[in-house]
ZATOR-976745 format. One record per residue (C-alpha): residue in three letters; x, y, z; residue number from 0. Coordinates in Angstrom, 3 decimals. Layout:
N
(rec Ala; (X; Y; Z); NUM) ...
% end
This chain:
504
(rec Unk; (17.194; 16.067; -19.395); 0) (rec Unk; (14.590; 14.348; -17.195); 1) (rec Unk; (11.894; 14.768; -19.840); 2) (rec Unk; (14.294; 13.445; -22.501); 3) (rec Unk; (14.925; 10.342; -20.399); 4) (rec Unk; (11.187; 9.764; -19.919); 5) (rec Unk; (10.530; 10.056; -23.659); 6) (rec Unk; (13.370; 7.667; -24.421); 7) (rec Unk; (12.087; 5.153; -21.858); 8) (rec Unk; (8.588; 5.375; -23.320); 9) (rec Unk; (9.921; 4.913; -26.861); 10) (rec Unk; (11.867; 1.780; -25.925); 11) (rec Unk; (8.923; 0.332; -24.013); 12) (rec Unk; (6.853; 0.209; -27.202); 13) (rec Unk; (9.575; -1.343; -29.381); 14) (rec Unk; (9.284; -5.089; -29.885); 15) (rec Unk; (11.864; -5.479; -32.633); 16) (rec Unk; (14.973; -3.933; -31.105); 17) (rec Unk; (18.252; -5.150; -32.636); 18) (rec Unk; (19.938; -7.928; -30.685); 19) (rec Unk; (23.396; -9.452; -30.637); 20) (rec Unk; (24.128; -13.126; -31.384); 21) (rec Unk; (24.419; -15.316; -28.289); 22) (rec Unk; (28.165; -15.779; -28.825); 23) (rec Unk; (28.739; -12.009; -28.964); 24) (rec Unk; (26.739; -11.536; -25.752); 25) (rec Unk; (28.806; -14.246; -24.041); 26) (rec Unk; (32.038; -12.557; -25.134); 27) (rec Unk; (30.754; -9.281; -23.672); 28) (rec Unk; (30.047; -11.037; -20.359); 29) (rec Unk; (33.599; -12.368; -20.281); 30) (rec Unk; (34.964; -8.884; -20.982); 31) (rec Unk; (33.470; -7.777; -17.647); 32) (rec Unk; (34.839; -10.779; -15.717); 33) (rec Unk; (38.279; -9.974; -14.247); 34) (rec Unk; (38.941; -13.692; -13.766); 35) (rec Unk; (38.157; -14.657; -17.367); 36) (rec Unk; (41.090; -15.976; -19.356); 37) (rec Unk; (42.050; -17.268; -22.765); 38) (rec Unk; (40.494; -20.674; -22.109); 39) (rec Unk; (37.022; -19.300; -21.350); 40) (rec Unk; (37.165; -16.965; -24.335); 41) (rec Unk; (38.114; -19.729; -26.767); 42) (rec Unk; (35.411; -22.006; -25.351); 43) (rec Unk; (32.768; -19.283; -25.863); 44) (rec Unk; (33.694; -18.775; -29.526); 45) (rec Unk; (34.093; -22.438; -30.510); 46) (rec Unk; (30.330; -23.108; -31.013); 47) (rec Unk; (30.175; -20.466; -33.788); 48) (rec Unk; (32.251; -21.745; -36.739); 49) (rec Unk; (31.551; -18.651; -38.865); 50) (rec Unk; (32.757; -16.232; -36.189); 51) (rec Unk; (35.722; -18.510; -35.453); 52) (rec Unk; (36.759; -18.348; -39.097); 53) (rec Unk; (36.424; -14.554; -39.189); 54) (rec Unk; (38.501; -14.148; -36.023); 55) (rec Unk; (41.158; -16.445; -37.456); 56) (rec Unk; (41.201; -14.351; -40.638); 57) (rec Unk; (41.491; -11.162; -38.577); 58) (rec Unk; (44.353; -12.524; -36.478); 59) (rec Unk; (46.298; -13.428; -39.621); 60) (rec Unk; (45.550; -10.114; -41.350); 61) (rec Unk; (48.193; -7.341; -41.546); 62) (rec Unk; (46.307; -5.529; -38.752); 63) (rec Unk; (47.294; -8.133; -36.166); 64) (rec Unk; (49.640; -10.674; -37.745); 65) (rec Unk; (52.917; -11.335; -35.953); 66) (rec Unk; (55.925; -13.331; -37.074); 67) (rec Unk; (53.979; -16.599; -36.993); 68) (rec Unk; (50.658; -17.567; -38.510); 69) (rec Unk; (48.015; -18.550; -35.985); 70) (rec Unk; (46.043; -21.718; -36.627); 71) (rec Unk; (43.639; -22.211; -33.718); 72) (rec Unk; (41.292; -20.228; -31.485); 73) (rec Unk; (43.518; -20.339; -28.447); 74) (rec Unk; (46.319; -18.688; -30.397); 75) (rec Unk; (43.829; -16.162; -31.816); 76) (rec Unk; (42.594; -15.216; -28.345); 77) (rec Unk; (46.134; -15.008; -27.001); 78) (rec Unk; (47.241; -12.727; -29.868); 79) (rec Unk; (44.212; -10.413; -29.999); 80) (rec Unk; (43.578; -10.311; -26.253); 81) (rec Unk; (40.142; -10.027; -24.661); 82) (rec Unk; (39.426; -6.486; -25.901); 83) (rec Unk; (40.673; -7.313; -29.381); 84) (rec Unk; (38.379; -10.351; -29.643); 85) (rec Unk; (35.418; -8.300; -28.362); 86) (rec Unk; (36.112; -5.569; -30.923); 87) (rec Unk; (36.485; -7.845; -33.940); 88) (rec Unk; (33.529; -10.054; -32.971); 89) (rec Unk; (31.167; -7.122; -32.416); 90) (rec Unk; (32.293; -5.380; -35.597); 91) (rec Unk; (31.386; -8.436; -37.646); 92) (rec Unk; (28.117; -8.842; -35.702); 93) (rec Unk; (27.010; -5.218; -36.142); 94) (rec Unk; (27.543; -4.909; -39.896); 95) (rec Unk; (24.155; -4.061; -41.527); 96) (rec Unk; (22.535; -7.160; -42.988); 97) (rec Unk; (20.008; -5.500; -45.320); 98) (rec Unk; (19.288; -2.194; -47.041); 99) (rec Unk; (15.619; -1.782; -46.052); 100) (rec Unk; (14.556; 1.591; -44.611); 101) (rec Unk; (15.403; 5.213; -45.422); 102) (rec Unk; (18.890; 5.084; -43.871); 103) (rec Unk; (21.693; 4.567; -46.398); 104) (rec Unk; (23.260; 1.519; -44.723); 105) (rec Unk; (26.401; 1.600; -46.841); 106) (rec Unk; (27.102; 5.241; -45.981); 107) (rec Unk; (26.195; 4.611; -42.325); 108) (rec Unk; (28.566; 1.647; -41.999); 109) (rec Unk; (31.329; 3.426; -43.902); 110) (rec Unk; (31.199; 6.452; -41.598); 111) (rec Unk; (31.027; 4.219; -38.508); 112) (rec Unk; (34.180; 2.338; -39.513); 113) (rec Unk; (36.068; 5.499; -40.491); 114) (rec Unk; (35.118; 7.102; -37.146); 115) (rec Unk; (36.277; 3.955; -35.343); 116) (rec Unk; (39.606; 4.042; -37.178); 117) (rec Unk; (39.909; 7.738; -36.296); 118) (rec Unk; (39.317; 6.993; -32.623); 119) (rec Unk; (41.879; 4.185; -32.669); 120) (rec Unk; (44.447; 6.495; -34.316); 121) (rec Unk; (43.737; 9.178; -31.708); 122) (rec Unk; (44.200; 6.680; -28.882); 123) (rec Unk; (47.533; 5.546; -30.317); 124) (rec Unk; (48.698; 9.152; -30.800); 125) (rec Unk; (47.875; 9.846; -27.151); 126) (rec Unk; (49.746; 6.792; -25.892); 127) (rec Unk; (46.619; 4.893; -24.864); 128) (rec Unk; (47.628; 1.291; -24.206); 129) (rec Unk; (44.402; -0.328; -25.397); 130) (rec Unk; (43.176; 1.388; -28.589); 131) (rec Unk; (40.751; -1.476; -29.320); 132) (rec Unk; (38.312; -0.139; -26.698); 133) (rec Unk; (38.373; 3.280; -28.358); 134) (rec Unk; (37.770; 1.740; -31.788); 135) (rec Unk; (34.704; -0.115; -30.491); 136) (rec Unk; (33.260; 2.913; -28.672); 137) (rec Unk; (33.398; 5.053; -31.809); 138) (rec Unk; (32.044; 2.225; -33.965); 139) (rec Unk; (28.955; 2.011; -31.738); 140) (rec Unk; (28.207; 5.740; -31.495); 141) (rec Unk; (25.587; 5.816; -34.299); 142) (rec Unk; (23.903; 2.486; -33.491); 143) (rec Unk; (20.722; 4.361; -32.500); 144) (rec Unk; (20.259; 5.418; -36.128); 145) (rec Unk; (19.629; 1.781; -37.085); 146) (rec Unk; (16.951; 1.519; -34.380); 147) (rec Unk; (15.160; 4.676; -35.549); 148) (rec Unk; (15.417; 3.589; -39.176); 149) (rec Unk; (13.550; 0.402; -38.316); 150) (rec Unk; (11.164; 1.723; -35.656); 151) (rec Unk; (9.799; 4.820; -37.436); 152) (rec Unk; (10.912; 4.763; -41.098); 153) (rec Unk; (8.463; 7.405; -42.359); 154) (rec Unk; (9.341; 10.008; -39.732); 155) (rec Unk; (13.010; 9.198; -39.984); 156) (rec Unk; (12.995; 9.585; -43.749); 157) (rec Unk; (11.826; 13.195; -43.285); 158) (rec Unk; (14.647; 13.913; -40.813); 159) (rec Unk; (17.261; 12.423; -43.122); 160) (rec Unk; (15.959; 14.279; -46.162); 161) (rec Unk; (16.345; 17.653; -44.425); 162) (rec Unk; (19.827; 16.998; -43.000); 163) (rec Unk; (22.919; 17.933; -44.956); 164) (rec Unk; (25.359; 17.078; -42.134); 165) (rec Unk; (25.510; 14.493; -39.365); 166) (rec Unk; (24.873; 17.077; -36.650); 167) (rec Unk; (21.685; 18.093; -38.479); 168) (rec Unk; (20.403; 14.524; -38.115); 169) (rec Unk; (20.919; 14.568; -34.342); 170) (rec Unk; (19.220; 17.963; -34.082); 171) (rec Unk; (16.250; 16.739; -36.131); 172) (rec Unk; (15.882; 13.670; -33.933); 173) (rec Unk; (15.841; 15.781; -30.786); 174) (rec Unk; (13.259; 18.187; -32.221); 175) (rec Unk; (10.935; 15.348; -33.209); 176) (rec Unk; (11.356; 12.889; -30.340); 177) (rec Unk; (13.124; 14.683; -27.499); 178) (rec Unk; (16.252; 12.523; -27.750); 179) (rec Unk; (18.871; 11.745; -30.388); 180) (rec Unk; (20.357; 8.520; -31.712); 181) (rec Unk; (23.378; 8.766; -29.389); 182) (rec Unk; (21.181; 8.679; -26.285); 183) (rec Unk; (19.132; 5.851; -27.792); 184) (rec Unk; (22.264; 3.890; -28.678); 185) (rec Unk; (23.688; 4.270; -25.171); 186) (rec Unk; (20.462; 2.929; -23.643); 187) (rec Unk; (20.392; -0.037; -26.045); 188) (rec Unk; (24.001; -0.909; -25.242); 189) (rec Unk; (23.132; -1.053; -21.548); 190) (rec Unk; (20.393; -3.516; -22.406); 191) (rec Unk; (23.070; -5.585; -24.131); 192) (rec Unk; (25.242; -5.246; -20.988); 193) (rec Unk; (28.081; -3.571; -22.853); 194) (rec Unk; (30.749; -2.133; -20.483); 195) (rec Unk; (29.592; 1.160; -18.986); 196) (rec Unk; (32.512; 3.257; -20.273); 197) (rec Unk; (31.468; 2.395; -23.837); 198) (rec Unk; (27.793; 3.138; -23.125); 199) (rec Unk; (28.697; 6.523; -21.658); 200) (rec Unk; (31.007; 7.424; -24.563); 201) (rec Unk; (28.245; 6.620; -27.060); 202) (rec Unk; (25.621; 8.494; -25.047); 203) (rec Unk; (27.832; 11.589; -24.865); 204) (rec Unk; (29.016; 11.497; -28.478); 205) (rec Unk; (26.603; 14.282; -29.507); 206) (rec Unk; (26.839; 16.280; -26.284); 207) (rec Unk; (28.740; 19.568; -25.881); 208) (rec Unk; (32.007; 19.716; -27.757); 209) (rec Unk; (34.940; 18.672; -25.525); 210) (rec Unk; (36.404; 22.170; -25.363); 211) (rec Unk; (33.128; 23.365; -23.824); 212) (rec Unk; (33.149; 20.718; -21.090); 213) (rec Unk; (34.753; 21.676; -17.735); 214) (rec Unk; (38.075; 19.949; -17.116); 215) (rec Unk; (37.707; 16.552; -15.499); 216) (rec Unk; (34.092; 15.961; -16.530); 217) (rec Unk; (34.808; 14.102; -19.768); 218) (rec Unk; (36.994; 10.988; -19.912); 219) (rec Unk; (39.659; 10.528; -22.556); 220) (rec Unk; (37.437; 7.996; -24.313); 221) (rec Unk; (34.463; 10.403; -24.281); 222) (rec Unk; (36.575; 13.136; -25.842); 223) (rec Unk; (38.106; 10.885; -28.497); 224) (rec Unk; (34.703; 9.521; -29.523); 225) (rec Unk; (33.213; 13.040; -29.719); 226) (rec Unk; (35.876; 14.220; -32.159); 227) (rec Unk; (36.023; 10.968; -34.137); 228) (rec Unk; (32.817; 11.868; -36.005); 229) (rec Unk; (34.038; 15.260; -37.320); 230) (rec Unk; (37.373; 13.625; -38.109); 231) (rec Unk; (35.606; 10.895; -40.085); 232) (rec Unk; (33.594; 13.490; -41.992); 233) (rec Unk; (36.848; 14.883; -43.400); 234) (rec Unk; (37.135; 11.643; -45.367); 235) (rec Unk; (33.528; 10.698; -46.124); 236) (rec Unk; (31.911; 14.106; -46.796); 237) (rec Unk; (32.604; 16.271; -49.820); 238) (rec Unk; (33.105; 19.457; -47.824); 239) (rec Unk; (35.562; 22.181; -48.763); 240) (rec Unk; (38.838; 21.045; -47.215); 241) (rec Unk; (39.878; 24.705; -46.891); 242) (rec Unk; (37.092; 25.157; -44.324); 243) (rec Unk; (36.741; 21.676; -42.843); 244) (rec Unk; (40.360; 20.874; -41.977); 245) (rec Unk; (41.212; 23.970; -39.882); 246) (rec Unk; (37.982; 23.460; -37.906); 247) (rec Unk; (38.792; 19.822; -37.207); 248) (rec Unk; (42.429; 20.616; -36.383); 249) (rec Unk; (41.333; 23.267; -33.902); 250) (rec Unk; (38.914; 20.787; -32.356); 251) (rec Unk; (41.684; 18.208; -31.918); 252) (rec Unk; (43.885; 20.792; -30.251); 253) (rec Unk; (41.213; 22.164; -27.929); 254) (rec Unk; (39.816; 18.796; -26.878); 255) (rec Unk; (42.918; 16.589; -26.842); 256) (rec Unk; (45.890; 18.968; -26.922); 257) (rec Unk; (47.182; 17.613; -30.247); 258) (rec Unk; (49.649; 19.853; -32.031); 259) (rec Unk; (50.349; 20.183; -35.735); 260) (rec Unk; (52.635; 17.157; -35.979); 261) (rec Unk; (50.306; 14.930; -33.954); 262) (rec Unk; (47.337; 16.029; -36.040); 263) (rec Unk; (49.063; 14.962; -39.248); 264) (rec Unk; (50.259; 11.749; -37.599); 265) (rec Unk; (46.634; 10.865; -36.827); 266) (rec Unk; (45.614; 11.475; -40.448); 267) (rec Unk; (48.562; 9.443; -41.725); 268) (rec Unk; (47.719; 6.660; -39.288); 269) (rec Unk; (44.142; 6.567; -40.525); 270) (rec Unk; (45.234; 6.476; -44.169); 271) (rec Unk; (47.554; 3.543; -43.401); 272) (rec Unk; (44.763; 1.580; -41.709); 273) (rec Unk; (42.055; 2.103; -44.337); 274) (rec Unk; (43.227; -0.610; -46.788); 275) (rec Unk; (43.565; -3.225; -44.040); 276) (rec Unk; (40.141; -2.559; -42.513); 277) (rec Unk; (38.568; -2.381; -45.987); 278) (rec Unk; (39.949; -5.827; -46.760); 279) (rec Unk; (39.085; -7.361; -43.376); 280) (rec Unk; (35.466; -6.163; -43.298); 281) (rec Unk; (34.959; -6.201; -47.077); 282) (rec Unk; (33.828; -2.585; -47.453); 283) (rec Unk; (35.199; 0.302; -49.523); 284) (rec Unk; (36.181; 3.027; -47.059); 285) (rec Unk; (38.279; 5.673; -48.794); 286) (rec Unk; (39.577; 5.896; -52.338); 287) (rec Unk; (43.380; 5.853; -52.236); 288) (rec Unk; (43.797; 8.774; -54.620); 289) (rec Unk; (41.277; 10.840; -52.623); 290) (rec Unk; (43.116; 9.888; -49.444); 291) (rec Unk; (46.453; 11.094; -50.820); 292) (rec Unk; (44.852; 14.344; -52.012); 293) (rec Unk; (43.324; 15.038; -48.583); 294) (rec Unk; (46.640; 14.451; -46.805); 295) (rec Unk; (48.467; 16.755; -49.206); 296) (rec Unk; (45.824; 19.482; -48.861); 297) (rec Unk; (45.983; 19.237; -45.072); 298) (rec Unk; (49.750; 19.715; -45.101); 299) (rec Unk; (49.502; 22.702; -47.409); 300) (rec Unk; (46.888; 24.310; -45.184); 301) (rec Unk; (49.068; 23.746; -42.135); 302) (rec Unk; (51.934; 25.563; -43.786); 303) (rec Unk; (49.814; 28.408; -45.110); 304) (rec Unk; (47.808; 29.069; -41.964); 305) (rec Unk; (50.470; 27.842; -39.547); 306) (rec Unk; (47.677; 26.817; -37.172); 307) (rec Unk; (49.054; 29.235; -34.620); 308) (rec Unk; (46.565; 28.330; -31.944); 309) (rec Unk; (47.626; 24.693; -32.084); 310) (rec Unk; (51.303; 25.517; -31.701); 311) (rec Unk; (50.769; 28.008; -28.857); 312) (rec Unk; (48.802; 25.548; -26.726); 313) (rec Unk; (50.586; 22.333; -27.674); 314) (rec Unk; (52.075; 21.987; -24.167); 315) (rec Unk; (48.637; 21.394; -22.665); 316) (rec Unk; (47.860; 17.727; -22.164); 317) (rec Unk; (44.938; 16.586; -20.119); 318) (rec Unk; (45.553; 15.511; -16.523); 319) (rec Unk; (43.083; 12.693; -16.985); 320) (rec Unk; (45.273; 11.023; -19.579); 321) (rec Unk; (48.341; 11.140; -17.323); 322) (rec Unk; (46.405; 9.887; -14.309); 323) (rec Unk; (44.874; 7.028; -16.281); 324) (rec Unk; (48.325; 6.028; -17.503); 325) (rec Unk; (49.735; 6.161; -13.956); 326) (rec Unk; (46.840; 4.089; -12.599); 327) (rec Unk; (47.337; 1.408; -15.234); 328) (rec Unk; (51.046; 1.274; -14.416); 329) (rec Unk; (50.293; 0.877; -10.685); 330) (rec Unk; (47.818; -1.918; -11.406); 331) (rec Unk; (50.464; -3.784; -13.409); 332) (rec Unk; (53.048; -3.369; -10.655); 333) (rec Unk; (50.865; -5.228; -8.140); 334) (rec Unk; (51.359; -8.375; -10.241); 335) (rec Unk; (55.103; -8.000; -10.869); 336) (rec Unk; (58.276; -8.842; -9.009); 337) (rec Unk; (59.979; -5.463; -8.349); 338) (rec Unk; (63.520; -6.674; -9.104); 339) (rec Unk; (63.104; -8.728; -12.264); 340) (rec Unk; (59.873; -7.367; -13.715); 341) (rec Unk; (58.354; -10.836; -14.208); 342) (rec Unk; (55.200; -12.044; -12.440); 343) (rec Unk; (55.288; -12.411; -8.683); 344) (rec Unk; (54.357; -15.555; -6.755); 345) (rec Unk; (50.808; -14.477; -5.965); 346) (rec Unk; (49.999; -13.834; -9.607); 347) (rec Unk; (51.659; -17.108; -10.636); 348) (rec Unk; (49.494; -19.090; -8.222); 349) (rec Unk; (46.322; -17.476; -9.605); 350) (rec Unk; (47.274; -18.050; -13.249); 351) (rec Unk; (48.341; -21.649; -12.650); 352) (rec Unk; (44.981; -22.459; -11.061); 353) (rec Unk; (43.122; -20.873; -13.979); 354) (rec Unk; (45.181; -22.677; -16.620); 355) (rec Unk; (44.967; -26.015; -14.799); 356) (rec Unk; (41.176; -25.825; -14.670); 357) (rec Unk; (41.100; -24.965; -18.379); 358) (rec Unk; (43.357; -27.928; -19.180); 359) (rec Unk; (41.110; -30.257; -17.165); 360) (rec Unk; (37.948; -28.933; -18.756); 361) (rec Unk; (39.134; -28.928; -22.367); 362) (rec Unk; (41.704; -31.698; -22.433); 363) (rec Unk; (44.516; -29.305; -23.335); 364) (rec Unk; (48.137; -30.030; -22.375); 365) (rec Unk; (49.769; -27.933; -19.652); 366) (rec Unk; (53.371; -27.997; -18.460); 367) (rec Unk; (55.048; -26.310; -15.491); 368) (rec Unk; (58.793; -25.845; -15.036); 369) (rec Unk; (60.712; -24.969; -11.875); 370) (rec Unk; (64.158; -23.350; -12.270); 371) (rec Unk; (66.780; -22.755; -9.593); 372) (rec Unk; (70.186; -21.053; -9.930); 373) (rec Unk; (72.915; -23.463; -8.849); 374) (rec Unk; (75.040; -22.302; -5.913); 375) (rec Unk; (73.555; -18.826; -6.025); 376) (rec Unk; (74.769; -18.061; -2.503); 377) (rec Unk; (78.343; -18.376; -3.733); 378) (rec Unk; (77.656; -15.680; -6.345); 379) (rec Unk; (76.384; -13.281; -3.684); 380) (rec Unk; (79.215; -14.100; -1.273); 381) (rec Unk; (82.000; -13.869; -3.854); 382) (rec Unk; (80.783; -11.070; -6.125); 383) (rec Unk; (78.279; -9.179; -4.012); 384) (rec Unk; (74.503; -8.799; -4.027); 385) (rec Unk; (74.658; -6.263; -6.847); 386) (rec Unk; (76.019; -8.953; -9.177); 387) (rec Unk; (73.486; -11.411; -7.772); 388) (rec Unk; (70.655; -9.033; -8.643); 389) (rec Unk; (72.131; -8.559; -12.114); 390) (rec Unk; (72.167; -12.344; -12.603); 391) (rec Unk; (68.505; -12.665; -11.610); 392) (rec Unk; (67.445; -9.762; -13.834); 393) (rec Unk; (69.320; -11.161; -16.832); 394) (rec Unk; (67.931; -14.644; -16.249); 395) (rec Unk; (64.374; -13.275; -16.099); 396) (rec Unk; (64.864; -11.582; -19.485); 397) (rec Unk; (66.335; -14.768; -20.914); 398) (rec Unk; (63.262; -16.734; -19.822); 399) (rec Unk; (60.871; -14.167; -21.289); 400) (rec Unk; (62.754; -14.216; -24.589); 401) (rec Unk; (62.518; -18.002; -24.900); 402) (rec Unk; (58.811; -18.499; -24.162); 403) (rec Unk; (55.755; -17.678; -26.264); 404) (rec Unk; (53.435; -14.726; -25.727); 405) (rec Unk; (50.810; -17.087; -24.253); 406) (rec Unk; (53.240; -18.495; -21.638); 407) (rec Unk; (53.900; -17.039; -18.176); 408) (rec Unk; (57.216; -16.387; -16.413); 409) (rec Unk; (57.433; -15.556; -12.723); 410) (rec Unk; (59.840; -15.363; -9.820); 411) (rec Unk; (58.740; -17.849; -7.175); 412) (rec Unk; (61.151; -16.630; -4.527); 413) (rec Unk; (64.866; -15.997; -4.079); 414) (rec Unk; (66.676; -17.532; -7.050); 415) (rec Unk; (63.721; -19.718; -8.093); 416) (rec Unk; (61.614; -19.091; -11.214); 417) (rec Unk; (58.509; -20.834; -12.523); 418) (rec Unk; (57.311; -21.197; -16.127); 419) (rec Unk; (53.639; -21.921; -16.879); 420) (rec Unk; (53.287; -23.301; -20.404); 421) (rec Unk; (49.623; -23.660; -21.515); 422) (rec Unk; (49.081; -25.887; -24.525); 423) (rec Unk; (52.596; -27.402; -24.244); 424) (rec Unk; (53.115; -31.157; -23.898); 425) (rec Unk; (55.966; -33.037; -22.195); 426) (rec Unk; (58.333; -33.279; -25.175); 427) (rec Unk; (58.134; -29.608; -26.142); 428) (rec Unk; (58.359; -28.515; -22.504); 429) (rec Unk; (61.506; -30.556; -21.934); 430) (rec Unk; (63.073; -29.233; -25.152); 431) (rec Unk; (62.389; -25.670; -23.985); 432) (rec Unk; (63.926; -26.043; -20.519); 433) (rec Unk; (66.943; -27.863; -21.911); 434) (rec Unk; (67.505; -24.997; -24.354); 435) (rec Unk; (67.252; -22.515; -21.465); 436) (rec Unk; (69.753; -24.546; -19.442); 437) (rec Unk; (72.317; -24.614; -22.256); 438) (rec Unk; (71.892; -20.922; -23.065); 439) (rec Unk; (72.349; -19.964; -19.415); 440) (rec Unk; (75.573; -21.943; -19.140); 441) (rec Unk; (76.960; -20.526; -22.391); 442) (rec Unk; (75.973; -16.853; -22.087); 443) (rec Unk; (75.716; -15.947; -18.391); 444) (rec Unk; (79.321; -14.847; -17.862); 445) (rec Unk; (79.266; -12.497; -20.847); 446) (rec Unk; (75.841; -11.018; -20.150); 447) (rec Unk; (75.313; -11.247; -16.383); 448) (rec Unk; (78.841; -10.775; -15.021); 449) (rec Unk; (79.020; -14.232; -13.421); 450) (rec Unk; (79.200; -17.764; -14.753); 451) (rec Unk; (76.148; -19.636; -13.526); 452) (rec Unk; (74.287; -22.826; -14.283); 453) (rec Unk; (70.703; -23.711; -13.556); 454) (rec Unk; (68.788; -26.844; -12.626); 455) (rec Unk; (65.272; -27.368; -13.906); 456) (rec Unk; (62.377; -29.674; -13.220); 457) (rec Unk; (59.352; -29.984; -15.444); 458) (rec Unk; (55.988; -31.726; -15.054); 459) (rec Unk; (53.173; -32.040; -17.593); 460) (rec Unk; (49.437; -32.593; -17.508); 461) (rec Unk; (47.917; -34.158; -20.619); 462) (rec Unk; (44.708; -36.150; -20.378); 463) (rec Unk; (44.937; -37.690; -23.828); 464) (rec Unk; (48.303; -39.341; -23.016); 465) (rec Unk; (47.262; -40.138; -19.453); 466) (rec Unk; (50.748; -39.157; -18.294); 467) (rec Unk; (50.305; -38.403; -14.593); 468) (rec Unk; (47.217; -38.345; -12.407); 469) (rec Unk; (47.396; -34.736; -11.262); 470) (rec Unk; (44.077; -33.670; -9.794); 471) (rec Unk; (45.114; -30.171; -8.737); 472) (rec Unk; (47.358; -27.339; -9.811); 473) (rec Unk; (49.312; -27.569; -6.563); 474) (rec Unk; (50.172; -31.235; -7.224); 475) (rec Unk; (51.399; -30.394; -10.724); 476) (rec Unk; (53.594; -27.629; -9.310); 477) (rec Unk; (54.859; -29.954; -6.556); 478) (rec Unk; (55.810; -32.532; -9.178); 479) (rec Unk; (57.903; -29.958; -11.042); 480) (rec Unk; (59.556; -29.008; -7.739); 481) (rec Unk; (60.391; -32.655; -7.032); 482) (rec Unk; (61.915; -32.993; -10.494); 483) (rec Unk; (64.023; -29.907; -9.746); 484) (rec Unk; (65.165; -31.508; -6.479); 485) (rec Unk; (66.160; -34.645; -8.398); 486) (rec Unk; (68.157; -32.529; -10.853); 487) (rec Unk; (70.084; -30.928; -7.995); 488) (rec Unk; (70.649; -34.287; -6.286); 489) (rec Unk; (72.092; -35.704; -9.497); 490) (rec Unk; (74.769; -33.024; -9.779); 491) (rec Unk; (72.964; -29.826; -10.873); 492) (rec Unk; (73.155; -28.110; -14.290); 493) (rec Unk; (70.566; -30.412; -15.800); 494) (rec Unk; (66.883; -30.615; -16.612); 495) (rec Unk; (64.715; -33.504; -15.481); 496) (rec Unk; (61.097; -34.322; -16.245); 497) (rec Unk; (59.089; -35.547; -13.273); 498) (rec Unk; (57.854; -38.525; -15.271); 499) (rec Unk; (61.480; -39.697; -15.594); 500) (rec Unk; (61.929; -39.649; -11.808); 501) (rec Unk; (59.067; -42.073; -11.197); 502) (rec Unk; (59.370; -44.345; -14.251); 503) 
% end
C-alpha cells in the first residue's frame, strides 16, 4: 500500500492538466462543509452562474423533486433541494464529459456512472438512509479517475481498455501497469477539490475487497453501497447472461447489506422508476424501457426458480453500523427540538433568526417574525389539568407547522409562547398568515385539543426596499414582535397586531 501511495503521488506531481471544477461548484462544496451555512449563502453562491441556476431550477421542477408548487427562484430551489441536493445536482451537471477525445468511451462511462449513482440512491432508500443524495454523489464519482488516466496517458490506457471485457478487468490492468487504480486516483483528486472526506473514502474504496470480505465495522454504509453499486449497474449496462449475473449480484446485496429477496427486487424496481427522470434531466439515454422490463421479469423468474435460499436464511442480519448511524442522527435532531411539541427549541430559534436576519440585510430580502401566546393558558391548566395543557400546546405546534412553508421555522420560545421565523415574507403576507392561524385556533381548538383556546399574536417585518422599520439587529426585530404581542393582549386578546401599527 505504501508503494502504491508513492506511485500515485509521483503520478499526480507530473500532471499539469488535471480536471478542475468550476468556481461555483467549488464554492458550493465549501458551503457543504460549513455547519453554519444556510439557504441564503447557498443561493448567493449560485446566483453568479446563470447557466447552473437555470439547470437547478429545471431540476427542482422535474418529477424527481417537484412538490405541489412550482418553484420560481433560487431561494425556493435551495430550500426544496437542501444543501446536499444542490451539491449533487450541481456536481452532476459539472462532471458530465464535455468531449469525446481519448480512448475512453465517454458515453458508456457517463451512462454507467449515472446508473451506478441511481443504484446507490435506491440502495440508500431501501435501507432507510435519510439522505440518499450523498450516496448518489459518492457512486457517481467512483470512476472519475478513469477520465484522468484517459487524458494523462491515452496510449497506455487504450491498451488497458482494449484488453478488458469487464469493469474489474480495467481496475486490475491499471494496478498492474501503474501500481494504483482509477478509484485510488479519483479519491486523491477529490481531496484536492476538498470534497467531503466520506465521499473521498467511498470512492477510494470502491474497488477494494468486496464488502462481505471486510471485517464488521471497518466499512461504512456508504462504502458498502458504493462498492456494490457498480456490479448492480452492470446488470443494466452490460450484456451479460442474466442467468449468471443476477444471482451473483443478489448474493452480493445480501452478504454486504443484508437485503432479502423482496428488498432486492424493490431496489431494481426503484432504479427502473428513476431511469426516465434522470435520463430527461441530464439528457442522456440510460436504459431502454423494453430492456428494463425484460430484466425485471427475468430477475423475478430467477428468484422463484432458485429461491435464493441464502438470502432468505440470512435476511434477519442488518448491519449495526446502519442502526447506530440512524440513532446518532436522531439524537442530533433532538438537541434542536422542544421535547414536548417537537418544534424547534429556543436556542435553535435564536441561531436561525440571527442567520436569516443577516441574510436579509445582505441581500435585501424581506423577513418577518411572529410571536404567539395562548390566552389565559393558566386557566386551562388549573381547570382541566396539565395533561390537557400539554395536549393544547402539542396540537397548536402541529397547527403552526401545517400553516407555514417548508422554508419557514416554528419554535417554542418558552411556556405557552411560540415564535415563527418567516424568511422571504413581507408585512402583508405575514399578517395574513398570523390572522389565519388566530381564526383557525379559535374555531378548531375545542374539537382537536380538548379545550377552547384563543391566541394573541404580534408580528414585525424587516424589508429594506420598503424602509418599514429601522431594525439593525435580529434581537430588535424579535423584540418588536414581542411588543406587538403585548399590545394585542392589552387590547383584549384573541387578535393579531403588526408592530408597525402600534407605532404609526
